[in-house]
N, C-alpha and C positions, 0 to 999 in steps of 0.2 A: 475406471482407472483414473487416478488423480494425476494432476500435472505437477512437475517439479517447478518450484519457484526459487529464485535466487535472492538472497538478502545480504545486506551488510551485517556485520556483527551487531551493530547498534539496533538495526531493524529487527533482527532475530531476537535480541534480548528484550525489546519492547513487546513483541508478540508473546514470548515466554512469560514475561512479568504480568501481562494482561490476563493470560490464561490462569496463572497462579492466583491472581486477585479474584477472578470470577469463581474459581473453585473454592476458595476459602471465604473471603468476605461476602462475595455475591451469594453463594449458597447459604451462608449463615443468615444474611439479611432476609432472603426469601423464606427460609424456614421460620424465622421470627414472625414475618408477616402472616404466614399460613397459620401458625400457632395462635397468634392474636385474633385472627378472623375466626378460627375454629372455636375460640372461647366465647364468641359472641352469640353462639346458639345455633339454630337450625341451619345446616349447611345447604339445604335445597333452595333457600331463599336468601342466601348470604352473598351479596354482590362483592363484598371485600374478599371473601374466600375465593370466588371465581376469578377475580382479578389477580390475586396472588398466585393461584394455580397457573393462570395464563402467563404471568411473568416468569414463573418457574420453568415453564415449557420453552419460552424464548431464551432464557438464560442457558438452559441445557443445549439448545440448538447452537447458540453462540460458542459454547464450550466445545461442542463436537466439531464445529467449523474450525476453530483455532487449533484443536488437536490434529485435525487433518492437515491444515496448513503447515504446522510444525513437523509433522511426520514426513512431509514431502519437501521440506525446506533444505536448501543447501546454502552454506555461508561462502561467500566469495572471498578468495584470498587476494587481497588488494595488491600484493607483491607480484601477482601473476597477470594483472590487468594490462593489456596491450594498449598503449596510448598513441600508437601510430594511426589508429582509426577509432571512430566513435563506437563505444560499446557500453554495456552496463557498468556503472560506477565511474565513468569518466565525466568530467565537467567540460562542456563544450561552449565556446564563445562563438556566436553566430551573428550574421548581419542579414537583415531582411533587405533583399536587393531592391524592393519597390520603394521603400522609404528610408533606407540606410539606418534603421533602428538597430542598435546593438543589444543582444540578450545573452545571458549566460545561464545554462541549466545543467544540473547533474542528472544523469539518467539512472533510474532506480527501478526496482520491481513495482508492480501495480499497487501493492499494499503499502509501500513506503512513500508513494508519490504525495507531494504536498507543494502546491504551486506557491504558497506564501514563502516557503523555504527554497524556492527555485529548484525543486526536485520533481522531475516529470517521469512518467512511466515509459518504459521501453515499448509498451503496447499502445501508447497514445499516438495519434497521427504524426505529431512532430517527432516524438521519440523514435517511432518505427522508421520514419523517413530519414532520420539522421544516422541510424545504425549502419556501421560499415563505411561511412564516409571518411575521407582523409582531409587534412588541412588543404584549403584551396578549392575543394570540390563544392558543387552546388547541389543541394537537395531540393527537388521539386515535390512539394507536399500538397496533396489534395485536402482542402479544408472546406467547410460549409460556404465560405466566401470565395471559393475558387482556388486556383493553384498559387501557392506561396513559394517563392524561391529564396532559400536560405543558404548563404555561403558560410562554410566552416572556416573560422579564423584561427582557432586555437583549440587544442585538446590536451587536457591534463588529468591526472588522477584526481578524482573528485572528493567531495564532501569535506 
């Protein structure tokens, strides 16, 4: 049984576009590689052919994974996101109580997480620890370096 995952419209579209690209351009590229390797003669000793067939298998696995993700994907209606507490699609401004460092993250699905864009997964330790917290509350989050106390300063609709 597959798990339902929640996406922004943008994240869902990226997945769908990636799948379409793999099914069209990806499959065409692999077919060309296999045909080129086949033209080089004896397939039993043809390393290029074996590599192309392996690449084809990996491509098909990735396509199957994306198809499963999309089949179980749900798009979040941003107009229904409750900003009174931290939840998926909210942007939260937090303060580390130990060093007073301010940070701002948007909580997204695992597949959309990108730390460079300040998007963290709701399944990450910080994301999971912040879920459900309200402004003024302190989340105590267990990290490899010990317990981190983060105060929620602001919650707004994200991205």
